[in-house]
C-alpha positions as CSV (number, residue, x, y, z in Angstrom):
1,M,0.5,-17.3,-2.5
2,N,1.2,-18.1,1.0
3,P,3.0,-21.5,1.2
4,Y,2.6,-21.6,5.1
5,A,-1.3,-21.4,4.7
6,P,-3.4,-24.5,5.1
7,Q,-3.0,-26.7,1.9
8,P,-5.2,-28.9,0.0
9,K,-5.5,-32.4,1.6
10,V,-3.5,-35.2,0.3
11,N,-6.0,-37.4,-1.3
12,G,-5.3,-41.1,-1.9
13,T,-5.4,-44.4,-0.3
14,L,-3.0,-47.3,-0.3
15,D,-4.1,-50.5,-2.3
16,P,-3.2,-53.7,-0.4
17,D,-3.6,-55.6,-3.4
18,S,-1.3,-53.5,-5.6
19,P,1.8,-55.1,-6.9
20,L,3.6,-51.8,-5.7
21,G,5.0,-51.5,-2.2
22,K,3.6,-49.1,0.2
23,Y,6.3,-46.4,-0.3
24,R,5.8,-46.7,-4.2
25,Q,2.3,-46.0,-3.9
26,I,2.9,-43.0,-1.5
27,R,5.4,-41.6,-3.8
28,E,3.0,-41.7,-6.9
29,I,0.3,-40.2,-4.7
30,L,2.5,-37.5,-3.5
31,R,3.9,-36.9,-7.1
32,A,0.3,-36.4,-8.5
33,H,-0.5,-34.0,-5.6
34,A,2.6,-32.0,-6.1
35,R,2.2,-31.7,-9.8
36,S,-1.7,-31.5,-10.0
37,V,-2.9,-29.9,-6.8
38,C,-0.3,-27.8,-5.3
39,E,1.7,-24.8,-6.9
40,P,5.4,-24.6,-6.6
41,G,6.6,-23.5,-3.4
42,Y,3.6,-24.9,-1.2
43,R,4.5,-26.9,1.8
44,L,3.2,-30.4,2.5
45,P,1.6,-31.6,5.6
46,P,4.1,-32.7,8.2
47,E,5.5,-36.2,8.0
48,R,3.8,-37.4,11.1
49,E,0.5,-36.3,9.7
50,L,1.0,-37.8,6.3
51,A,2.4,-41.2,7.7
52,Q,-1.0,-41.3,10.2
53,G,-3.2,-40.8,7.0
54,F,-1.6,-43.5,4.9
55,H,-1.4,-45.7,8.0
56,V,2.3,-46.4,7.5
57,A,5.6,-45.9,9.8
58,R,7.4,-42.5,9.1
59,K,10.3,-44.4,7.8
60,T,8.1,-45.7,4.9
61,L,6.8,-42.3,4.3
62,R,10.2,-40.9,4.5
63,Q,11.5,-43.3,1.9
64,A,8.7,-42.0,-0.6
65,I,9.5,-38.3,0.2
66,D,13.3,-38.9,-0.3
67,S,12.6,-40.5,-3.9
68,L,10.6,-37.3,-4.9
69,V,13.4,-35.0,-3.5
70,E,15.9,-36.7,-5.4
71,E,13.9,-36.4,-8.5
72,Q,13.7,-32.7,-7.7
73,V,9.6,-32.9,-7.4
74,L,9.8,-32.0,-3.7
75,K,12.4,-29.8,-1.8
76,R,13.2,-30.6,1.8
77,V,14.3,-27.6,4.0
78,V,15.8,-28.7,7.2
79,G,13.9,-27.5,10.3
80,V,11.2,-25.9,8.1
81,G,9.4,-28.8,6.0
82,T,9.0,-30.2,2.6
83,F,7.9,-28.0,-0.3
84,V,6.8,-28.6,-3.8
85,A,9.8,-27.7,-5.9
86,H,9.8,-25.1,-8.8
87,P,10.3,-27.3,-12.0
88,K,13.8,-26.7,-13.3
89,V,14.6,-25.9,-17.0
90,D,17.4,-28.2,-18.4
91,L,19.9,-25.6,-19.4
92,Q,21.4,-27.3,-22.7
93,V,24.0,-24.9,-23.9
94,R,22.9,-24.1,-27.6
95,L,23.4,-21.0,-29.9
96,N,19.8,-20.1,-29.9
97,S,18.1,-17.3,-28.5
98,Y,16.2,-17.3,-25.1
99,S,13.0,-16.8,-26.8
100,E,13.4,-19.9,-29.1
101,E,14.5,-22.0,-26.1
102,M,11.4,-21.2,-23.9
103,V,9.1,-21.6,-26.7
104,R,10.6,-24.9,-27.4
105,R,10.1,-26.0,-24.0
106,G,6.4,-24.8,-24.2
107,M,6.7,-21.8,-21.9
108,V,5.7,-18.4,-22.6
109,P,8.9,-16.0,-22.9
110,D,8.9,-12.4,-21.8
111,A,11.7,-9.8,-21.2
112,R,11.9,-6.5,-19.2
113,V,14.4,-4.3,-20.9
114,L,16.8,-2.7,-18.3
115,R,19.3,-0.8,-20.5
116,F,19.4,-0.5,-24.3
117,D,21.8,2.2,-25.1
118,E,25.6,2.6,-26.6
119,V,28.5,3.0,-24.3
120,P,32.3,3.3,-24.5
121,A,34.0,-0.1,-24.0
122,S,35.6,-0.2,-20.7
123,S,39.2,-1.8,-20.1
124,S,37.3,-5.0,-19.0
125,L,35.2,-5.1,-22.1
126,S,37.9,-4.2,-24.5
127,R,39.8,-7.2,-23.1
128,H,37.1,-9.4,-23.3
129,M,35.9,-8.3,-26.9
130,E,39.4,-7.5,-28.2
131,I,38.5,-4.1,-29.2
132,D,40.2,-0.7,-28.5
133,E,39.1,0.8,-25.0
134,G,36.6,3.3,-25.5
135,A,35.3,1.9,-28.7
136,A,31.4,2.4,-29.2
137,V,29.5,-1.0,-28.0
138,I,25.7,-1.6,-27.8
139,R,24.6,-2.6,-24.4
140,F,21.4,-4.7,-24.1
141,S,20.5,-5.7,-20.7
142,R,17.3,-7.7,-19.9
143,L,15.6,-9.5,-17.1
144,L,14.2,-12.6,-18.9
145,L,11.1,-14.3,-17.7
146,A,9.0,-17.5,-18.6
147,D,5.4,-18.0,-17.8
148,G,5.7,-14.5,-16.0
149,K,8.5,-15.5,-13.4
150,P,12.1,-14.2,-13.4
151,M,14.5,-16.6,-14.7
152,S,17.7,-14.9,-15.5
153,L,19.5,-11.7,-16.2
154,D,21.2,-11.2,-19.6
155,E,23.6,-8.4,-20.6
156,N,25.0,-8.5,-24.2
157,F,27.5,-6.3,-25.8
158,M,27.9,-5.9,-29.6
159,P,30.5,-3.8,-31.6
160,S,28.5,-0.7,-32.7
161,K,30.1,-0.8,-36.2
162,L,28.8,-4.4,-36.8
163,V,25.0,-3.1,-36.1
164,P,24.8,0.4,-37.4
165,G,21.4,1.9,-36.6
166,F,20.4,-0.7,-34.3
167,L,19.4,1.5,-31.6
168,N,17.1,3.5,-34.1
169,D,14.5,0.7,-33.7
170,P,12.9,-0.5,-30.4
171,P,14.7,-3.2,-28.4
172,P,14.3,-6.6,-30.3
173,T,12.4,-9.5,-28.7
174,S,14.7,-11.9,-30.0
175,L,18.3,-10.6,-30.3
176,Y,19.8,-13.4,-32.5
177,Q,16.9,-13.3,-34.8
178,S,17.3,-9.7,-35.3
179,L,20.9,-10.0,-35.9
180,H,20.1,-12.5,-38.4
181,E,17.3,-10.5,-40.3
182,R,18.8,-6.8,-40.2
183,Y,22.4,-7.5,-40.7
184,N,22.7,-11.1,-42.0
185,L,24.7,-12.0,-39.1
186,I,24.2,-15.7,-38.3
187,L,26.2,-16.9,-35.2
188,E,28.1,-19.9,-36.2
189,W,30.1,-20.9,-33.0
190,G,30.9,-19.8,-29.6
191,E,32.4,-20.5,-26.2
192,D,30.6,-20.7,-22.8
193,Q,32.5,-20.4,-19.5
194,I,30.3,-21.5,-16.6
195,E,30.7,-20.8,-12.9
196,S,28.6,-20.2,-9.6
197,T,28.2,-16.6,-8.1
198,A,26.1,-15.2,-5.6
199,A,23.2,-12.6,-6.1
200,T,24.1,-9.1,-5.1
201,N,21.4,-6.7,-3.8
202,E,20.6,-5.6,-7.3
203,H,20.5,-8.9,-8.8
204,A,18.4,-10.5,-5.8
205,G,15.9,-7.7,-6.2
206,L,15.4,-8.4,-9.7
207,L,15.3,-12.0,-9.6
208,Q,13.3,-12.3,-6.5
209,V,15.5,-14.0,-4.6
210,D,17.6,-13.5,-1.2
211,V,20.9,-11.8,-1.5
212,G,23.5,-14.4,-1.6
213,F,21.4,-16.7,-3.3
214,P,23.4,-19.3,-5.6
215,L,23.2,-18.2,-9.2
216,L,24.7,-19.8,-12.3
217,R,26.8,-17.3,-14.2
218,I,27.7,-17.9,-17.9
219,T,29.8,-15.7,-19.8
220,R,29.5,-16.1,-23.7
221,Y,31.7,-15.4,-26.6
222,A,29.6,-15.7,-30.2
223,F,31.3,-15.5,-33.3
224,V,30.7,-15.2,-36.9
225,G,33.8,-16.7,-38.6
226,E,36.7,-15.5,-36.6
227,G,34.9,-12.2,-35.6
228,L,33.2,-11.8,-32.1
229,V,29.6,-10.5,-32.7
230,D,28.2,-10.8,-29.3
231,Y,29.8,-11.0,-25.6
232,S,27.3,-11.7,-23.0
233,V,27.1,-12.5,-19.2
234,S,24.0,-14.3,-17.9
235,L,23.0,-14.8,-14.5
236,Y,20.7,-17.9,-14.0
237,R,18.7,-18.7,-10.9
238,S,19.9,-22.0,-9.7
239,D,16.5,-23.3,-8.7
240,R,15.1,-22.8,-12.0
241,Y,18.0,-24.5,-14.0
242,K,19.9,-27.7,-14.2
243,L,22.8,-27.8,-16.7
244,F,22.8,-30.4,-19.2
245,V,25.8,-31.1,-21.1
246,P,26.2,-33.9,-23.7
247,L,29.3,-35.8,-23.7
248,E,31.1,-37.9,-26.2
249,R,34.5,-39.4,-26.7
250,Q,37.0,-37.6,-29.0
251,G,37.2,-39.0,-32.4
252,S,33.5,-40.5,-32.1
253,R,30.8,-39.5,-34.0
254,S,29.7,-35.8,-34.3
255,P,27.3,-34.5,-31.7
256,R,23.6,-34.3,-32.5
257,Y,23.6,-30.4,-32.1
258,T,26.0,-27.7,-31.3
259,T,26.6,-27.5,-27.7
260,I,26.2,-23.8,-27.2
261,R,23.0,-22.3,-25.7
Protein backbone atom coordinates (compact mmCIF):
# COMPACT_ATOMS: atom_id res chain seq x y z
CA MET A 1 0.00 0.00 0.00
CA ASN A 2 1.33 3.44 -0.98
CA PRO A 3 -0.43 6.13 1.08
CA TYR A 4 0.94 8.82 -1.24
CA ALA A 5 -0.60 7.34 -4.40
CA PRO A 6 -3.82 8.89 -5.77
CA GLN A 7 -6.59 8.03 -3.33
CA PRO A 8 -10.31 7.37 -3.87
CA LYS A 9 -12.32 10.54 -4.37
CA VAL A 10 -14.24 11.81 -1.37
CA ASN A 11 -17.87 11.41 -2.38
CA GLY A 12 -20.62 13.38 -0.73
CA THR A 13 -22.41 16.68 -1.04
CA LEU A 14 -23.78 19.07 1.54
CA ASP A 15 -27.53 19.30 2.04
CA PRO A 16 -28.60 22.92 2.47
CA ASP A 17 -31.84 21.75 4.12
CA SER A 18 -30.12 19.55 6.70
CA PRO A 19 -30.46 20.56 10.36
CA LEU A 20 -26.73 19.77 10.68
CA GLY A 21 -24.28 22.57 10.08
CA LYS A 22 -21.81 22.43 7.22
CA TYR A 23 -18.86 21.31 9.31
CA ARG A 24 -20.89 18.49 10.90
CA GLN A 25 -22.02 17.25 7.50
CA ILE A 26 -18.43 17.32 6.24
CA ARG A 27 -17.29 15.51 9.38
CA GLU A 28 -19.70 12.63 8.76
CA ILE A 29 -18.80 12.42 5.06
CA LEU A 30 -15.09 12.24 5.92
CA ARG A 31 -15.76 9.74 8.71
CA ALA A 32 -17.58 7.42 6.28
CA HIS A 33 -14.81 7.89 3.73
CA ALA A 34 -12.10 7.02 6.25
CA ARG A 35 -13.87 3.96 7.61
CA SER A 36 -15.49 2.52 4.49
CA VAL A 37 -13.35 3.57 1.53
CA CYS A 38 -9.77 4.05 2.73
CA GLU A 39 -7.37 1.79 4.55
CA PRO A 40 -5.48 2.94 7.65
CA GLY A 41 -2.48 5.02 6.63
CA TYR A 42 -4.03 6.52 3.49
CA ARG A 43 -3.63 10.27 3.05
CA LEU A 44 -6.64 12.51 2.44
CA PRO A 45 -6.63 15.07 -0.37
CA PRO A 46 -5.19 18.49 0.59
CA GLU A 47 -7.44 20.75 2.66
CA ARG A 48 -7.65 23.34 -0.12
CA GLU A 49 -8.87 20.70 -2.57
CA LEU A 50 -11.46 19.38 -0.12
CA ALA A 51 -12.70 22.87 0.74
CA GLN A 52 -13.17 23.64 -2.94
CA GLY A 53 -15.01 20.36 -3.47
CA PHE A 54 -17.44 21.08 -0.63
CA HIS A 55 -17.68 24.81 -1.56
CA VAL A 56 -16.82 25.90 1.97
CA ALA A 57 -14.15 28.01 3.60
CA ARG A 58 -11.00 26.18 4.72
CA LYS A 59 -11.81 27.21 8.28
CA THR A 60 -15.05 25.19 8.10
CA LEU A 61 -13.27 22.19 6.61
CA ARG A 62 -10.50 22.39 9.20
CA GLN A 63 -13.09 22.38 11.99
CA ALA A 64 -14.47 19.07 10.67
CA ILE A 65 -11.00 17.55 10.34
CA ASP A 66 -9.97 18.75 13.82
CA SER A 67 -13.01 16.99 15.26
CA LEU A 68 -12.06 13.71 13.58
CA VAL A 69 -8.44 14.06 14.67
CA GLU A 70 -9.66 14.46 18.24
CA GLU A 71 -11.75 11.28 17.83
CA GLN A 72 -8.63 9.54 16.42
CA VAL A 73 -10.38 8.74 13.15
CA LEU A 74 -7.80 10.89 11.33
CA LYS A 75 -4.19 11.76 12.13
CA ARG A 76 -2.58 15.04 11.11
CA VAL A 77 1.17 15.09 10.39
CA VAL A 78 2.45 18.66 10.31
CA GLY A 79 3.96 19.54 6.97
CA VAL A 80 2.92 16.24 5.40
CA GLY A 81 -0.87 15.91 5.43
CA THR A 82 -3.87 14.26 7.04
CA PHE A 83 -4.05 10.47 7.18
CA VAL A 84 -6.59 7.82 8.09
CA ALA A 85 -5.57 6.70 11.57
CA HIS A 86 -4.98 3.11 12.56
CA PRO A 87 -7.79 2.06 14.91
CA LYS A 88 -6.55 1.77 18.48
CA VAL A 89 -7.40 -1.12 20.75
CA ASP A 90 -8.37 0.06 24.22
CA LEU A 91 -5.87 -1.58 26.52
CA GLN A 92 -8.05 -2.53 29.48
CA VAL A 93 -5.70 -4.16 31.89
CA ARG A 94 -7.14 -7.57 32.73
CA LEU A 95 -5.81 -10.92 33.84
CA ASN A 96 -6.66 -12.49 30.48
CA SER A 97 -4.50 -13.89 27.73
CA TYR A 98 -3.78 -11.91 24.57
CA SER A 99 -5.73 -14.43 22.48
CA GLU A 100 -8.82 -14.07 24.67
CA GLU A 101 -8.65 -10.27 24.46
CA MET A 102 -8.32 -10.15 20.67
CA VAL A 103 -11.12 -12.66 20.11
CA ARG A 104 -13.31 -10.64 22.47
CA ARG A 105 -12.67 -7.60 20.27
CA GLY A 106 -13.53 -9.43 17.06
CA MET A 107 -9.93 -9.59 15.81
CA VAL A 108 -7.94 -12.61 14.68
CA PRO A 109 -4.98 -13.19 17.04
CA ASP A 110 -1.71 -14.69 15.90
CA ALA A 111 1.81 -14.94 17.25
CA ARG A 112 5.32 -15.56 16.03
CA VAL A 113 7.40 -17.36 18.62
CA LEU A 114 10.84 -15.81 19.02
CA ARG A 115 12.16 -17.86 21.95
CA PHE A 116 10.80 -20.83 23.88
CA ASP A 117 13.53 -22.23 26.07
CA GLU A 118 14.95 -22.63 29.57
CA VAL A 119 17.50 -20.11 30.82
CA PRO A 120 19.25 -19.45 34.16
CA ALA A 121 17.81 -16.49 36.02
CA SER A 122 19.97 -13.41 35.63
CA SER A 123 20.54 -11.08 38.57
CA SER A 124 17.75 -8.85 37.23
CA LEU A 125 15.31 -11.75 36.83
CA SER A 126 16.13 -13.16 40.24
CA ARG A 127 15.37 -9.79 41.78
CA HIS A 128 12.05 -9.33 39.94
CA MET A 129 10.92 -12.94 40.44
CA GLU A 130 12.36 -13.28 43.96
CA ILE A 131 14.20 -16.50 43.12
CA ASP A 132 17.85 -17.50 43.36
CA GLU A 133 20.18 -16.20 40.70
CA GLY A 134 20.86 -19.02 38.25
CA ALA A 135 17.58 -20.83 39.00
CA ALA A 136 15.97 -22.42 35.95
CA VAL A 137 13.37 -20.22 34.26
CA ILE A 138 11.15 -20.83 31.23
CA ARG A 139 11.43 -17.98 28.71
CA PHE A 140 8.59 -17.47 26.22
CA SER A 141 9.05 -14.57 23.78
CA ARG A 142 6.54 -13.73 21.06
CA LEU A 143 5.63 -11.12 18.50
CA LEU A 144 1.87 -10.76 18.86
CA LEU A 145 -0.30 -9.85 15.89
CA ALA A 146 -3.94 -9.01 15.27
CA ASP A 147 -5.47 -9.36 11.81
CA GLY A 148 -1.94 -9.97 10.54
CA LYS A 149 -0.48 -6.70 11.89
CA PRO A 150 2.16 -6.47 14.65
CA MET A 151 0.73 -5.22 17.94
CA SER A 152 3.23 -5.97 20.69
CA LEU A 153 6.29 -7.87 21.85
CA ASP A 154 5.77 -10.09 24.89
CA GLU A 155 8.40 -11.88 26.96
CA ASN A 156 7.19 -14.13 29.80
CA PHE A 157 9.28 -15.82 32.47
CA MET A 158 8.05 -18.65 34.74
CA PRO A 159 9.93 -20.66 37.36
CA SER A 160 10.70 -24.02 35.72
CA LYS A 161 9.85 -25.94 38.88
CA LEU A 162 6.21 -24.79 38.59
CA VAL A 163 5.80 -26.07 35.03
CA PRO A 164 7.75 -29.34 34.68
CA GLY A 165 7.83 -30.66 31.12
CA PHE A 166 6.49 -27.40 29.67
CA LEU A 167 9.09 -27.45 26.88
CA ASN A 168 8.22 -31.00 25.85
CA ASP A 169 5.23 -29.76 23.87
CA PRO A 170 5.08 -27.05 21.18
CA PRO A 171 4.72 -23.44 22.36
CA PRO A 172 1.15 -22.77 23.55
CA THR A 173 -1.16 -20.51 21.57
CA SER A 174 -2.65 -19.21 24.82
CA LEU A 175 -0.21 -19.13 27.72
CA TYR A 176 -2.69 -18.62 30.55
CA GLN A 177 -5.03 -21.29 29.21
CA SER A 178 -2.13 -23.73 28.97
CA LEU A 179 -1.05 -23.01 32.55
CA HIS A 180 -4.61 -23.68 33.67
CA GLU A 181 -5.16 -26.87 31.69
CA ARG A 182 -1.74 -28.49 32.20
CA TYR A 183 -0.84 -27.39 35.72
CA ASN A 184 -4.09 -26.15 37.23
CA LEU A 185 -2.48 -22.76 37.69
CA ILE A 186 -5.27 -20.19 37.57
CA LEU A 187 -3.77 -16.73 37.84
CA GLU A 188 -5.69 -14.93 40.55
CA TRP A 189 -4.22 -11.45 40.79
CA GLY A 190 -1.37 -9.33 39.59
CA GLU A 191 0.36 -5.99 39.41
CA ASP A 192 1.20 -4.01 36.28
CA GLN A 193 3.76 -1.23 35.99
CA ILE A 194 3.19 1.03 32.98
CA GLU A 195 5.74 3.40 31.49
CA SER A 196 6.83 4.81 28.17
CA THR A 197 9.90 3.75 26.23
CA ALA A 198 11.37 4.04 22.74
CA ALA A 199 11.82 1.32 20.13
CA THR A 200 15.35 -0.03 19.76
CA ASN A 201 16.69 -1.34 16.47
CA GLU A 202 15.49 -4.84 17.35
CA HIS A 203 12.06 -3.69 18.52
CA ALA A 204 11.57 -1.44 15.49
CA GLY A 205 12.29 -4.23 13.03
CA LEU A 206 9.84 -6.62 14.65
CA LEU A 207 7.05 -4.11 15.28
CA GLN A 208 7.50 -2.41 11.88
CA VAL A 209 8.05 1.06 13.31
CA ASP A 210 10.91 3.56 13.21
CA VAL A 211 13.77 3.44 15.69
CA GLY A 212 12.81 5.66 18.61
CA PHE A 213 9.08 5.18 18.01
CA PRO A 214 7.14 5.57 21.31
CA LEU A 215 6.06 2.32 22.92
CA LEU A 216 4.05 1.40 26.00
CA ARG A 217 6.04 -0.86 28.32
CA ILE A 218 4.02 -2.93 30.77
CA THR A 219 5.82 -5.02 33.36
CA ARG A 220 3.57 -7.63 34.96
CA TYR A 221 3.75 -9.75 38.08
CA ALA A 222 0.99 -12.43 38.10
CA PHE A 223 0.32 -14.60 41.12
CA VAL A 224 -1.46 -17.69 42.38
CA GLY A 225 -2.00 -17.01 46.06
CA GLU A 226 1.25 -15.41 47.22
CA GLY A 227 3.43 -17.22 44.69
CA LEU A 228 4.67 -15.52 41.52
CA VAL A 229 3.87 -17.65 38.48
CA ASP A 230 4.47 -15.27 35.58
CA TYR A 231 6.76 -12.27 35.23
CA SER A 232 6.48 -10.55 31.87
CA VAL A 233 7.54 -7.46 29.94
CA SER A 234 5.34 -6.31 27.06
CA LEU A 235 6.06 -3.58 24.53
CA TYR A 236 2.97 -2.19 22.82
CA ARG A 237 2.85 0.00 19.73
CA SER A 238 1.49 3.32 20.96
CA ASP A 239 -0.38 3.91 17.69
CA ARG A 240 -2.34 0.67 18.11
CA TYR A 241 -3.39 0.99 21.75
CA LYS A 242 -4.98 3.45 24.10
CA LEU A 243 -4.93 2.81 27.82
CA PHE A 244 -8.29 2.41 29.58
CA VAL A 245 -8.19 2.36 33.38
CA PRO A 246 -11.44 2.22 35.41
CA LEU A 247 -11.43 4.39 38.50
CA GLU A 248 -13.47 4.33 41.68
CA ARG A 249 -13.38 6.01 45.06
CA GLN A 250 -11.86 3.90 47.82
CA GLY A 251 -14.57 2.20 49.87
CA SER A 252 -17.21 2.38 47.15
CA ARG A 253 -18.70 -0.56 45.29
CA SER A 254 -16.44 -3.30 43.93
CA PRO A 255 -15.20 -2.89 40.35
CA ARG A 256 -17.00 -4.78 37.61
CA TYR A 257 -13.86 -6.66 36.70
CA THR A 258 -10.32 -7.21 37.88
CA THR A 259 -8.22 -4.35 36.59
CA ILE A 260 -5.39 -6.48 35.28
CA ARG A 261 -4.92 -7.16 31.55
